[in-house]
Biopython code that builds the backbone (N, CA, C, O; Angstrom):
import numpy as np
from Bio.PDB.StructureBuilder import StructureBuilder

atoms = [
    (1, "MET", "N", (85.020, 57.912, 123.945)),
    (1, "MET", "CA", (83.604, 58.421, 123.739)),
    (1, "MET", "C", (82.992, 56.767, 124.086)),
    (1, "MET", "O", (81.930, 56.540, 124.667)),
    (2, "LEU", "N", (84.346, 55.302, 123.359)),
    (2, "LEU", "CA", (83.709, 54.347, 123.913)),
    (2, "LEU", "C", (83.973, 54.329, 125.175)),
    (2, "LEU", "O", (83.670, 53.247, 125.677)),
    (3, "GLU", "N", (84.354, 54.977, 125.802)),
    (3, "GLU", "CA", (84.375, 54.535, 127.809)),
    (3, "GLU", "C", (83.023, 55.320, 128.171)),
    (3, "GLU", "O", (82.293, 54.667, 128.916)),
    (4, "TYR", "N", (82.799, 55.899, 128.002)),
    (4, "TYR", "CA", (82.035, 56.858, 128.250)),
    (4, "TYR", "C", (80.850, 56.065, 127.994)),
    (4, "TYR", "O", (80.139, 56.475, 128.911)),
    (5, "LEU", "N", (79.961, 54.975, 127.205)),
    (5, "LEU", "CA", (79.288, 54.147, 126.341)),
    (5, "LEU", "C", (78.245, 53.503, 127.401)),
    (5, "LEU", "O", (77.053, 53.345, 127.139)),
    (6, "ALA", "N", (78.906, 53.118, 128.753)),
    (6, "ALA", "CA", (78.218, 52.002, 130.036)),
    (6, "ALA", "C", (77.240, 52.938, 130.278)),
    (6, "ALA", "O", (76.034, 52.808, 130.064)),
    (7, "ILE", "N", (78.100, 54.348, 130.958)),
    (7, "ILE", "CA", (77.071, 55.144, 131.596)),
    (7, "ILE", "C", (75.652, 56.001, 130.835)),
    (7, "ILE", "O", (74.571, 56.425, 131.245)),
    (8, "ILE", "N", (76.308, 55.964, 129.640)),
    (8, "ILE", "CA", (75.135, 56.286, 128.560)),
    (8, "ILE", "C", (74.325, 55.480, 128.613)),
    (8, "ILE", "O", (73.171, 55.859, 128.810)),
    (9, "PHE", "N", (74.648, 53.824, 128.436)),
    (9, "PHE", "CA", (73.690, 53.017, 128.257)),
    (9, "PHE", "C", (72.617, 52.965, 130.004)),
    (9, "PHE", "O", (71.422, 52.673, 129.968)),
    (10, "ALA", "N", (73.263, 53.260, 131.199)),
    (10, "ALA", "CA", (72.933, 53.295, 132.393)),
    (10, "ALA", "C", (71.878, 53.765, 132.600)),
    (10, "ALA", "O", (70.770, 53.325, 132.906)),
    (11, "PHE", "N", (72.579, 55.339, 132.286)),
    (11, "PHE", "CA", (71.927, 56.308, 132.434)),
    (11, "PHE", "C", (69.920, 56.501, 131.285)),
    (11, "PHE", "O", (68.964, 57.242, 131.512)),
    (12, "LEU", "N", (70.111, 55.575, 130.313)),
    (12, "LEU", "CA", (69.088, 55.513, 129.340)),
    (12, "LEU", "C", (68.052, 54.515, 129.478)),
    (12, "LEU", "O", (66.939, 54.514, 128.953)),
    (13, "PHE", "N", (68.707, 53.441, 130.460)),
    (13, "PHE", "CA", (68.377, 52.469, 130.796)),
    (13, "PHE", "C", (67.388, 53.181, 132.051)),
    (13, "PHE", "O", (66.192, 53.471, 132.032)),
    (14, "ALA", "N", (68.098, 53.282, 132.793)),
    (14, "ALA", "CA", (66.776, 53.735, 134.308)),
    (14, "ALA", "C", (66.425, 55.064, 133.923)),
    (14, "ALA", "O", (66.642, 55.750, 134.922)),
    (15, "LEU", "N", (65.875, 55.999, 132.738)),
    (15, "LEU", "CA", (65.510, 57.029, 131.999)),
    (15, "LEU", "C", (64.164, 56.115, 131.736)),
    (15, "LEU", "O", (63.171, 56.261, 132.449)),
    (16, "ALA", "N", (64.199, 55.286, 130.798)),
    (16, "ALA", "CA", (63.233, 53.990, 130.490)),
    (16, "ALA", "C", (62.570, 53.600, 131.443)),
    (16, "ALA", "O", (61.400, 53.928, 131.644)),
    (17, "LEU", "N", (63.331, 52.746, 132.248)),
    (17, "LEU", "CA", (62.583, 51.903, 133.869)),
    (17, "LEU", "C", (62.156, 52.983, 134.637)),
    (17, "LEU", "O", (61.310, 52.495, 135.387)),
    (18, "ALA", "N", (62.257, 54.181, 134.882)),
    (18, "ALA", "CA", (61.342, 55.273, 135.120)),
    (18, "ALA", "C", (60.016, 55.470, 134.553)),
    (18, "ALA", "O", (58.900, 55.426, 135.071)),
    (19, "ALA", "N", (60.363, 55.674, 133.490)),
    (19, "ALA", "CA", (59.016, 56.483, 132.130)),
    (19, "ALA", "C", (58.551, 54.957, 132.367)),
    (19, "ALA", "O", (57.886, 55.087, 133.394)),
    (20, "PHE", "N", (58.497, 53.431, 131.993)),
    (20, "PHE", "CA", (57.825, 52.514, 132.137)),
    (20, "PHE", "C", (56.995, 52.124, 133.350)),
    (20, "PHE", "O", (55.984, 51.425, 133.279)),
    (21, "LEU", "N", (57.441, 52.569, 134.334)),
    (21, "LEU", "CA", (57.380, 51.902, 135.805)),
    (21, "LEU", "C", (55.948, 53.381, 135.824)),
    (21, "LEU", "O", (54.790, 52.975, 135.736)),
    (22, "LEU", "N", (56.111, 54.533, 135.906)),
    (22, "LEU", "CA", (55.010, 55.653, 136.079)),
    (22, "LEU", "C", (54.084, 55.636, 135.016)),
    (22, "LEU", "O", (53.091, 56.340, 135.197)),
    (23, "THR", "N", (54.167, 54.874, 133.716)),
    (23, "THR", "CA", (52.995, 54.770, 132.924)),
    (23, "THR", "C", (52.647, 53.329, 133.235)),
    (23, "THR", "O", (51.437, 53.298, 133.455)),
    (24, "VAL", "N", (53.019, 52.487, 133.315)),
    (24, "VAL", "CA", (52.222, 51.490, 133.331)),
    (24, "VAL", "C", (51.199, 51.087, 134.407)),
    (24, "VAL", "O", (50.276, 50.276, 134.322)),
    (25, "PRO", "N", (51.544, 51.762, 135.316)),
    (25, "PRO", "CA", (50.516, 51.630, 136.290)),
    (25, "PRO", "C", (49.137, 52.720, 136.416)),
    (25, "PRO", "O", (48.329, 52.961, 137.313)),
    (26, "LYS", "N", (49.324, 53.163, 135.187)),
    (26, "LYS", "CA", (48.335, 54.645, 134.832)),
    (26, "LYS", "C", (47.913, 53.663, 133.639)),
    (26, "LYS", "O", (46.721, 53.660, 133.949)),
    (27, "LEU", "N", (47.947, 53.032, 132.791)),
    (27, "LEU", "CA", (47.002, 52.539, 132.076)),
    (27, "LEU", "C", (46.210, 51.011, 132.239)),
    (27, "LEU", "O", (45.155, 50.667, 131.707)),
    (28, "LEU", "N", (47.122, 50.201, 133.189)),
    (28, "LEU", "CA", (46.548, 49.351, 133.866)),
    (28, "LEU", "C", (45.721, 49.357, 135.207)),
    (28, "LEU", "O", (44.983, 48.406, 135.461)),
    (29, "SER", "N", (45.870, 50.660, 136.254)),
    (29, "SER", "CA", (44.574, 50.418, 136.581)),
    (29, "SER", "C", (43.247, 50.848, 136.532)),
    (29, "SER", "O", (42.739, 51.583, 135.685)),
    (30, "PRO", "N", (42.691, 50.298, 137.572)),
    (30, "PRO", "CA", (41.116, 50.274, 137.090)),
    (30, "PRO", "C", (40.915, 51.713, 137.740)),
    (30, "PRO", "O", (41.451, 51.985, 138.814)),
    (31, "LYS", "N", (39.708, 53.100, 136.691)),
    (31, "LYS", "CA", (38.773, 54.305, 136.827)),
    (31, "LYS", "C", (38.031, 54.547, 137.092)),
    (31, "LYS", "O", (37.438, 55.544, 136.680)),
    (32, "VAL", "N", (37.368, 53.249, 138.502)),
    (32, "VAL", "CA", (36.108, 53.223, 138.382)),
    (32, "VAL", "C", (35.313, 54.661, 139.895)),
    (32, "VAL", "O", (34.629, 54.034, 140.704)),
    (33, "PRO", "N", (35.349, 55.692, 140.117)),
    (33, "PRO", "CA", (35.532, 56.654, 140.631)),
    (33, "PRO", "C", (34.347, 56.714, 141.275)),
    (33, "PRO", "O", (33.498, 57.101, 140.472)),
    (34, "SER", "N", (33.728, 56.448, 142.708)),
    (34, "SER", "CA", (32.962, 56.860, 143.238)),
    (34, "SER", "C", (32.740, 58.418, 144.390)),
    (34, "SER", "O", (33.523, 59.337, 144.629)),
    (35, "ALA", "N", (31.633, 58.203, 144.781)),
    (35, "ALA", "CA", (31.423, 58.883, 146.228)),
    (35, "ALA", "C", (32.847, 58.790, 146.321)),
    (35, "ALA", "O", (33.861, 59.413, 146.004)),
    (36, "ALA", "N", (32.264, 57.110, 147.240)),
    (36, "ALA", "CA", (32.653, 56.520, 148.678)),
    (36, "ALA", "C", (34.529, 57.020, 148.948)),
    (36, "ALA", "O", (35.089, 57.488, 149.940)),
    (37, "LYS", "N", (35.087, 56.626, 147.483)),
    (37, "LYS", "CA", (36.169, 56.601, 146.986)),
    (37, "LYS", "C", (37.239, 58.168, 147.471)),
    (37, "LYS", "O", (38.381, 58.331, 147.902)),
    (38, "SER", "N", (36.257, 58.933, 147.153)),
    (38, "SER", "CA", (36.529, 59.963, 146.767)),
    (38, "SER", "C", (36.118, 60.919, 147.905)),
    (38, "SER", "O", (36.192, 62.107, 147.591)),
    (39, "LYS", "N", (35.726, 60.672, 149.083)),
    (39, "LYS", "CA", (35.518, 61.219, 150.755)),
    (39, "LYS", "C", (37.121, 60.678, 150.950)),
    (39, "LYS", "O", (37.611, 59.693, 150.397)),
    (40, "PRO", "N", (37.971, 61.848, 152.142)),
    (40, "PRO", "CA", (38.813, 62.032, 152.968)),
    (40, "PRO", "C", (38.428, 60.642, 153.633)),
    (40, "PRO", "O", (37.358, 60.281, 154.125)),
    (41, "PHE", "N", (40.136, 59.703, 153.435)),
    (41, "PHE", "CA", (39.928, 59.415, 154.528)),
    (41, "PHE", "C", (40.712, 59.803, 155.777)),
    (41, "PHE", "O", (41.473, 60.762, 155.649)),
    (42, "GLU", "N", (40.646, 59.232, 156.910)),
    (42, "GLU", "CA", (40.944, 59.135, 158.498)),
    (42, "GLU", "C", (41.051, 58.148, 159.581)),
    (42, "GLU", "O", (40.310, 58.095, 160.562)),
    (43, "CYS", "N", (41.937, 57.453, 159.345)),
    (43, "CYS", "CA", (42.081, 56.095, 160.081)),
    (43, "CYS", "C", (40.467, 55.287, 160.074)),
    (43, "CYS", "O", (40.213, 54.745, 161.150)),
    (44, "GLY", "N", (40.149, 55.249, 159.758)),
    (44, "GLY", "CA", (38.283, 54.494, 159.244)),
    (44, "GLY", "C", (37.076, 54.813, 159.557)),
    (44, "GLY", "O", (35.976, 54.281, 159.712)),
    (45, "LYS", "N", (37.918, 56.530, 159.644)),
    (45, "LYS", "CA", (36.916, 56.801, 161.058)),
    (45, "LYS", "C", (36.163, 58.518, 159.535)),
    (45, "LYS", "O", (36.621, 58.954, 158.479)),
    (46, "GLU", "N", (35.000, 58.823, 160.321)),
    (46, "GLU", "CA", (34.844, 60.339, 159.469)),
    (46, "GLU", "C", (35.205, 61.581, 159.335)),
    (46, "GLU", "O", (35.077, 62.182, 160.402)),
    (47, "ALA", "N", (35.667, 62.337, 158.343)),
    (47, "ALA", "CA", (37.154, 63.162, 159.581)),
    (47, "ALA", "C", (36.162, 64.419, 159.832)),
    (47, "ALA", "O", (35.087, 64.931, 159.519)),
    (48, "MET", "N", (37.452, 64.546, 160.717)),
    (48, "MET", "CA", (36.884, 65.690, 162.175)),
    (48, "MET", "C", (37.095, 67.012, 161.726)),
    (48, "MET", "O", (36.947, 67.962, 162.495)),
    (49, "SER", "N", (37.441, 67.159, 160.506)),
    (49, "SER", "CA", (37.955, 68.922, 159.976)),
    (49, "SER", "C", (38.240, 68.890, 158.472)),
    (49, "SER", "O", (37.892, 67.826, 157.960)),
    (50, "SER", "N", (38.881, 69.942, 157.476)),
    (50, "SER", "CA", (38.651, 69.677, 156.279)),
    (50, "SER", "C", (40.684, 69.837, 156.114)),
    (50, "SER", "O", (41.641, 70.581, 156.331)),
    (51, "PRO", "N", (40.174, 68.183, 155.443)),
    (51, "PRO", "CA", (41.762, 68.256, 154.906)),
    (51, "PRO", "C", (42.984, 69.014, 154.769)),
    (51, "PRO", "O", (44.161, 68.666, 154.870)),
    (52, "HIS", "N", (42.220, 70.587, 154.413)),
    (52, "HIS", "CA", (43.437, 71.802, 153.600)),
    (52, "HIS", "C", (43.256, 72.851, 154.956)),
    (52, "HIS", "O", (43.174, 74.060, 154.738)),
    (53, "GLY", "N", (43.217, 72.505, 155.889)),
    (53, "GLY", "CA", (43.367, 73.288, 157.394)),
    (53, "GLY", "C", (44.711, 73.575, 156.988)),
    (53, "GLY", "O", (45.381, 72.727, 156.398)),
    (54, "GLN", "N", (45.290, 75.081, 157.352)),
    (54, "GLN", "CA", (46.566, 75.360, 157.242)),
    (54, "GLN", "C", (47.071, 75.213, 158.465)),
    (54, "GLN", "O", (46.670, 75.598, 159.563)),
    (55, "ALA", "N", (48.511, 74.275, 157.951)),
    (55, "ALA", "CA", (49.884, 74.256, 158.591)),
    (55, "ALA", "C", (50.317, 75.285, 158.682)),
    (55, "ALA", "O", (50.349, 76.101, 157.760)),
    (56, "SER", "N", (51.023, 75.581, 160.554)),
    (56, "SER", "CA", (51.295, 76.508, 161.387)),
    (56, "SER", "C", (53.354, 75.974, 160.437)),
    (56, "SER", "O", (54.122, 75.013, 160.387)),
    (57, "VAL", "N", (53.250, 77.419, 159.918)),
    (57, "VAL", "CA", (54.638, 77.359, 159.665)),
    (57, "VAL", "C", (55.648, 77.130, 160.215)),
    (57, "VAL", "O", (56.667, 76.638, 159.731)),
    (58, "HIS", "N", (55.425, 77.515, 161.425)),
    (58, "HIS", "CA", (56.869, 77.873, 162.625)),
    (58, "HIS", "C", (57.211, 76.220, 162.841)),
    (58, "HIS", "O", (58.413, 75.980, 162.950)),
    (59, "PHE", "N", (56.258, 75.010, 162.917)),
    (59, "PHE", "CA", (56.594, 73.635, 163.277)),
    (59, "PHE", "C", (57.719, 73.220, 161.809)),
    (59, "PHE", "O", (58.639, 72.406, 161.736)),
    (60, "HIS", "N", (57.156, 74.164, 160.789)),
    (60, "HIS", "CA", (58.114, 73.663, 159.484)),
    (60, "HIS", "C", (59.891, 74.544, 159.875)),
    (60, "HIS", "O", (61.073, 74.516, 159.530)),
    (61, "ILE", "N", (59.048, 75.155, 160.704)),
    (61, "ILE", "CA", (60.990, 75.847, 160.810)),
    (61, "ILE", "C", (61.571, 75.255, 161.856)),
    (61, "ILE", "O", (62.671, 75.699, 162.185)),
    (62, "VAL", "N", (60.976, 74.092, 162.655)),
    (62, "VAL", "CA", (61.808, 73.974, 164.126)),
    (62, "VAL", "C", (61.629, 72.640, 163.082)),
    (62, "VAL", "O", (62.723, 72.077, 163.114)),
    (63, "ALA", "N", (61.048, 72.163, 162.499)),
    (63, "ALA", "CA", (61.376, 71.183, 161.851)),
    (63, "ALA", "C", (62.460, 70.591, 161.320)),
    (63, "ALA", "O", (63.018, 69.528, 161.593)),
    (64, "MET", "N", (62.793, 71.852, 160.117)),
    (64, "MET", "CA", (63.778, 71.917, 159.598)),
    (64, "MET", "C", (65.259, 72.739, 160.219)),
    (64, "MET", "O", (66.298, 72.783, 159.560)),
    (65, "LEU", "N", (65.167, 73.105, 161.038)),
    (65, "LEU", "CA", (66.404, 73.521, 162.462)),
    (65, "LEU", "C", (66.596, 72.159, 162.666)),
    (65, "LEU", "O", (67.702, 71.623, 162.593)),
    (66, "PHE", "N", (65.089, 71.319, 163.031)),
    (66, "PHE", "CA", (66.306, 70.096, 163.505)),
    (66, "PHE", "C", (67.212, 69.002, 162.798)),
    (66, "PHE", "O", (68.150, 68.363, 163.274)),
    (67, "ILE", "N", (66.737, 68.976, 161.695)),
    (67, "ILE", "CA", (67.382, 68.200, 160.643)),
    (67, "ILE", "C", (68.651, 68.698, 160.516)),
    (67, "ILE", "O", (69.736, 68.158, 160.730)),
    (68, "ILE", "N", (68.296, 70.108, 160.034)),
    (68, "ILE", "CA", (70.002, 70.585, 160.026)),
    (68, "ILE", "C", (71.170, 70.469, 160.389)),
    (68, "ILE", "O", (72.233, 70.298, 159.793)),
    (69, "PHE", "N", (70.737, 70.632, 161.942)),
    (69, "PHE", "CA", (71.793, 70.809, 163.733)),
    (69, "PHE", "C", (71.780, 68.510, 163.386)),
    (69, "PHE", "O", (72.631, 67.621, 163.412)),
    (70, "ASP", "N", (70.758, 68.569, 163.204)),
    (70, "ASP", "CA", (71.048, 66.592, 163.477)),
    (70, "ASP", "C", (71.981, 66.280, 162.510)),
    (70, "ASP", "O", (72.897, 65.656, 163.046)),
    (71, "VAL", "N", (72.194, 66.455, 161.135)),
    (71, "VAL", "CA", (72.738, 65.945, 160.273)),
    (71, "VAL", "C", (73.975, 66.652, 160.599)),
    (71, "VAL", "O", (74.969, 65.949, 160.417)),
    (72, "GLU", "N", (74.181, 67.680, 160.974)),
    (72, "GLU", "CA", (75.298, 68.734, 161.243)),
    (72, "GLU", "C", (75.941, 67.330, 162.021)),
    (72, "GLU", "O", (76.753, 66.732, 161.315)),
    (73, "MET", "N", (75.635, 66.607, 163.652)),
    (73, "MET", "CA", (75.823, 66.040, 164.645)),
    (73, "MET", "C", (76.408, 64.709, 164.269)),
    (73, "MET", "O", (77.209, 64.054, 164.935)),
    (74, "VAL", "N", (75.789, 64.351, 162.883)),
    (74, "VAL", "CA", (76.551, 62.955, 162.230)),
    (74, "VAL", "C", (77.437, 63.277, 162.030)),
    (74, "VAL", "O", (77.954, 62.161, 161.979)),
    (75, "PHE", "N", (78.416, 64.084, 161.786)),
    (75, "PHE", "CA", (79.407, 64.614, 161.199)),
    (75, "PHE", "C", (80.671, 63.837, 162.832)),
    (75, "PHE", "O", (81.794, 63.384, 162.609)),
    (76, "LEU", "N", (80.243, 63.884, 163.797)),
    (76, "LEU", "CA", (80.416, 63.250, 165.070)),
    (76, "LEU", "C", (80.848, 62.392, 165.434)),
    (76, "LEU", "O", (81.817, 62.390, 166.192)),
    (77, "TYR", "N", (80.153, 61.191, 164.927)),
    (77, "TYR", "CA", (80.211, 59.971, 164.932)),
    (77, "TYR", "C", (81.779, 59.711, 164.248)),
    (77, "TYR", "O", (82.771, 59.279, 164.833)),
    (78, "PRO", "N", (81.645, 60.139, 162.761)),
    (78, "PRO", "CA", (83.430, 59.674, 161.951)),
    (78, "PRO", "C", (84.438, 60.227, 162.910)),
    (78, "PRO", "O", (85.521, 59.675, 163.103)),
    (79, "TRP", "N", (83.946, 61.660, 163.685)),
    (79, "TRP", "CA", (85.681, 61.615, 164.029)),
    (79, "TRP", "C", (85.973, 61.347, 165.877)),
    (79, "TRP", "O", (86.932, 61.608, 166.603)),
    (80, "ALA", "N", (84.395, 60.603, 166.168)),
    (80, "ALA", "CA", (84.808, 59.458, 166.978)),
    (80, "ALA", "C", (85.554, 58.893, 166.615)),
    (80, "ALA", "O", (86.656, 59.040, 167.143)),
    (81, "VAL", "N", (85.463, 58.287, 165.928)),
    (81, "VAL", "CA", (86.475, 56.916, 165.809)),
    (81, "VAL", "C", (87.271, 57.206, 165.280)),
    (81, "VAL", "O", (88.215, 57.084, 166.061)),
    (82, "MET", "N", (87.716, 57.646, 164.142)),
    (82, "MET", "CA", (89.142, 58.225, 164.430)),
    (82, "MET", "C", (90.032, 58.856, 165.178)),
    (82, "MET", "O", (91.224, 58.646, 164.952)),
    (83, "PHE", "N", (89.757, 59.484, 165.905)),
    (83, "PHE", "CA", (89.932, 60.792, 167.306)),
    (83, "PHE", "C", (91.769, 60.039, 167.491)),
    (83, "PHE", "O", (92.734, 60.691, 167.095)),
    (84, "ARG", "N", (91.902, 58.917, 168.008)),
    (84, "ARG", "CA", (93.323, 58.692, 168.253)),
    (84, "ARG", "C", (94.116, 58.727, 167.113)),
    (84, "ARG", "O", (95.277, 58.983, 167.435)),
    (85, "GLU", "N", (93.969, 58.568, 165.834)),
    (85, "GLU", "CA", (94.800, 58.594, 164.399)),
    (85, "GLU", "C", (94.871, 60.272, 164.457)),
    (85, "GLU", "O", (95.972, 60.781, 164.667)),
    (86, "LEU", "N", (93.114, 61.551, 164.179)),
    (86, "LEU", "CA", (93.558, 62.776, 164.135)),
    (86, "LEU", "C", (94.094, 63.807, 164.492)),
    (86, "LEU", "O", (94.406, 64.887, 163.991)),
    (87, "GLY", "N", (94.219, 62.805, 166.410)),
    (87, "GLY", "CA", (95.476, 63.568, 167.196)),
    (87, "GLY", "C", (95.174, 65.502, 167.125)),
    (87, "GLY", "O", (94.343, 65.903, 166.310)),
    (88, "LEU", "N", (95.853, 66.441, 167.950)),
    (88, "LEU", "CA", (95.218, 67.476, 168.181)),
    (88, "LEU", "C", (94.731, 68.120, 167.395)),
    (88, "LEU", "O", (93.950, 69.011, 167.728)),
    (89, "PHE", "N", (95.150, 67.784, 165.634)),
    (89, "PHE", "CA", (95.186, 68.626, 164.939)),
    (89, "PHE", "C", (93.604, 68.480, 164.849)),
    (89, "PHE", "O", (92.875, 69.471, 164.894)),
    (90, "GLY", "N", (93.011, 66.898, 164.692)),
    (90, "GLY", "CA", (91.135, 66.770, 164.427)),
    (90, "GLY", "C", (90.660, 67.535, 166.039)),
    (90, "GLY", "O", (89.644, 68.226, 166.117)),
    (91, "LEU", "N", (91.274, 67.358, 166.852)),
    (91, "LEU", "CA", (90.824, 68.309, 167.908)),
    (91, "LEU", "C", (89.835, 68.891, 167.465)),
    (91, "LEU", "O", (88.605, 68.849, 167.503)),
    (92, "ALA", "N", (91.277, 69.869, 166.706)),
    (92, "ALA", "CA", (91.245, 71.576, 166.957)),
    (92, "ALA", "C", (90.372, 72.104, 165.197)),
    (92, "ALA", "O", (90.212, 73.284, 164.884)),
    (93, "GLU", "N", (89.998, 71.073, 164.432)),
    (93, "GLU", "CA", (89.046, 71.066, 163.727)),
    (93, "GLU", "C", (87.776, 70.908, 163.776)),
    (93, "GLU", "O", (86.825, 71.391, 163.162)),
    (94, "MET", "N", (87.990, 69.620, 165.190)),
    (94, "MET", "CA", (86.469, 70.013, 165.068)),
    (94, "MET", "C", (85.649, 70.874, 166.201)),
    (94, "MET", "O", (84.469, 71.219, 166.261)),
    (95, "ALA", "N", (86.707, 71.065, 167.023)),
    (95, "ALA", "CA", (86.579, 72.609, 167.958)),
    (95, "ALA", "C", (86.079, 73.223, 167.190)),
    (95, "ALA", "O", (84.853, 73.318, 167.148)),
    (96, "VAL", "N", (87.343, 74.175, 165.861)),
    (96, "VAL", "CA", (86.429, 74.669, 165.028)),
    (96, "VAL", "C", (84.439, 74.367, 164.052)),
    (96, "VAL", "O", (83.663, 75.042, 163.376)),
    (97, "PHE", "N", (84.497, 73.220, 164.510)),
    (97, "PHE", "CA", (83.197, 72.634, 163.388)),
    (97, "PHE", "C", (82.219, 72.927, 164.449)),
    (97, "PHE", "O", (81.262, 73.634, 164.132)),
    (98, "MET", "N", (82.294, 72.564, 165.467)),
    (98, "MET", "CA", (81.136, 73.035, 167.128)),
    (98, "MET", "C", (81.159, 74.295, 166.611)),
    (98, "MET", "O", (80.195, 74.833, 166.065)),
    (99, "GLY", "N", (82.850, 75.056, 166.858)),
    (99, "GLY", "CA", (82.070, 76.144, 167.371)),
    (99, "GLY", "C", (80.690, 77.221, 166.588)),
    (99, "GLY", "O", (79.732, 77.851, 167.036)),
    (100, "PHE", "N", (81.379, 76.923, 164.968)),
    (100, "PHE", "CA", (80.018, 76.966, 164.046)),
    (100, "PHE", "C", (78.590, 76.182, 164.232)),
    (100, "PHE", "O", (77.531, 76.615, 163.781)),
    (101, "VAL", "N", (78.699, 75.210, 164.817)),
    (101, "VAL", "CA", (77.367, 74.798, 164.770)),
    (101, "VAL", "C", (76.886, 75.467, 166.293)),
    (101, "VAL", "O", (75.690, 75.316, 166.539)),
    (102, "VAL", "N", (77.659, 76.150, 167.275)),
    (102, "VAL", "CA", (77.127, 76.838, 168.402)),
    (102, "VAL", "C", (76.482, 77.751, 168.185)),
    (102, "VAL", "O", (75.290, 77.945, 168.425)),
    (103, "LEU", "N", (77.737, 78.808, 167.394)),
    (103, "LEU", "CA", (77.392, 79.956, 166.944)),
    (103, "LEU", "C", (75.756, 79.437, 165.762)),
    (103, "LEU", "O", (74.578, 79.791, 165.713)),
    (104, "GLY", "N", (76.062, 79.095, 165.499)),
    (104, "GLY", "CA", (74.627, 78.670, 164.466)),
    (104, "GLY", "C", (73.244, 78.316, 165.554)),
    (104, "GLY", "O", (72.067, 78.303, 165.195)),
    (105, "PHE", "N", (73.601, 78.125, 166.522)),
    (105, "PHE", "CA", (72.564, 77.628, 167.222)),
    (105, "PHE", "C", (71.968, 78.869, 167.992)),
    (105, "PHE", "O", (70.833, 79.335, 167.892)),
    (106, "CYS", "N", (73.449, 79.459, 169.113)),
    (106, "CYS", "CA", (72.987, 80.592, 169.590)),
    (106, "CYS", "C", (71.984, 82.313, 168.193)),
    (106, "CYS", "O", (71.316, 83.336, 168.344)),
    (107, "TYR", "N", (72.474, 81.656, 167.286)),
    (107, "TYR", "CA", (72.096, 82.733, 166.417)),
    (107, "TYR", "C", (70.229, 82.423, 165.833)),
    (107, "TYR", "O", (69.367, 83.295, 165.719)),
    (108, "VAL", "N", (70.062, 80.832, 165.541)),
    (108, "VAL", "CA", (68.739, 80.947, 165.881)),
    (108, "VAL", "C", (67.739, 80.649, 167.017)),
    (108, "VAL", "O", (66.544, 80.917, 166.892)),
    (109, "TRP", "N", (68.374, 79.959, 168.382)),
    (109, "TRP", "CA", (67.689, 80.898, 169.475)),
    (109, "TRP", "C", (67.843, 82.327, 169.672)),
    (109, "TRP", "O", (68.305, 81.828, 170.699)),
    (110, "LYS", "N", (67.892, 83.018, 169.714)),
    (110, "LYS", "CA", (68.723, 84.759, 169.671)),
    (110, "LYS", "C", (66.924, 85.286, 168.674)),
    (110, "LYS", "O", (65.955, 85.885, 169.141)),
    (111, "LYS", "N", (67.131, 84.766, 167.328)),
    (111, "LYS", "CA", (66.136, 84.980, 166.595)),
    (111, "LYS", "C", (65.004, 85.037, 167.234)),
    (111, "LYS", "O", (64.397, 86.106, 167.307)),
    (112, "GLY", "N", (64.241, 83.199, 168.152)),
    (112, "GLY", "CA", (62.904, 83.296, 168.548)),
    (112, "GLY", "C", (62.839, 82.242, 167.927)),
    (112, "GLY", "O", (61.711, 81.784, 168.109)),
    (113, "ALA", "N", (63.805, 81.178, 166.878)),
    (113, "ALA", "CA", (62.928, 80.034, 166.170)),
    (113, "ALA", "C", (62.554, 79.398, 167.328)),
    (113, "ALA", "O", (61.435, 78.902, 167.459)),
    (114, "LEU", "N", (63.193, 79.379, 167.970)),
    (114, "LEU", "CA", (62.834, 77.245, 168.917)),
    (114, "LEU", "C", (61.803, 77.957, 169.718)),
    (114, "LEU", "O", (61.003, 77.058, 169.978)),
    (115, "GLU", "N", (61.347, 79.084, 170.275)),
    (115, "GLU", "CA", (60.139, 79.261, 170.372)),
    (115, "GLU", "C", (59.010, 78.408, 169.820)),
    (115, "GLU", "O", (58.776, 78.154, 168.638)),
    (116, "TRP", "N", (58.048, 77.830, 171.414)),
    (116, "TRP", "CA", (57.391, 77.099, 170.677)),
    (116, "TRP", "C", (55.678, 78.245, 171.771)),
    (116, "TRP", "O", (55.580, 78.223, 172.998)),
    (117, "GLU", "N", (54.861, 78.888, 171.003)),
    (117, "GLU", "CA", (53.695, 79.523, 171.531)),
    (117, "GLU", "C", (52.518, 78.932, 171.783)),
    (117, "GLU", "O", (51.583, 79.590, 172.241)),
]
sb = StructureBuilder()
sb.init_structure("model")
sb.init_model(0)
sb.init_chain("A")
sb.init_seg("    ")
for serial, (resi, resn, name, xyz) in enumerate(atoms, 1):
    if name == "N":
        sb.init_residue(resn, " ", resi, " ")
    sb.init_atom(name, np.array(xyz, "f"), 0.0, 1.0, " ", f" {name:<3s}", serial, name[0])
structure = sb.get_structure()
């Protein structure tokens, strides 16, 4: 139990610090609402439309797909750095990985998730 004391202390300290940093601004901030402060702010000009407009779901799907494929491509950098040390086994492993990435990309393309209308 004694060896876990530092971990418990760090966890409790982080929890206390988070609670402190979330409550102090609420207690100390001035609360003087006005009509001007309640208006939506858009680059210093009057809002052109309601800020509660509907966002296209397709945009979010494309954004998530971009993030997924981008994160997968990040795995290419360490492989390229260690290419000579990994040898043929590393090449085969990356070929399998890239095969799965290409299959996923083809699936997404076939489903029409990348079509922008």
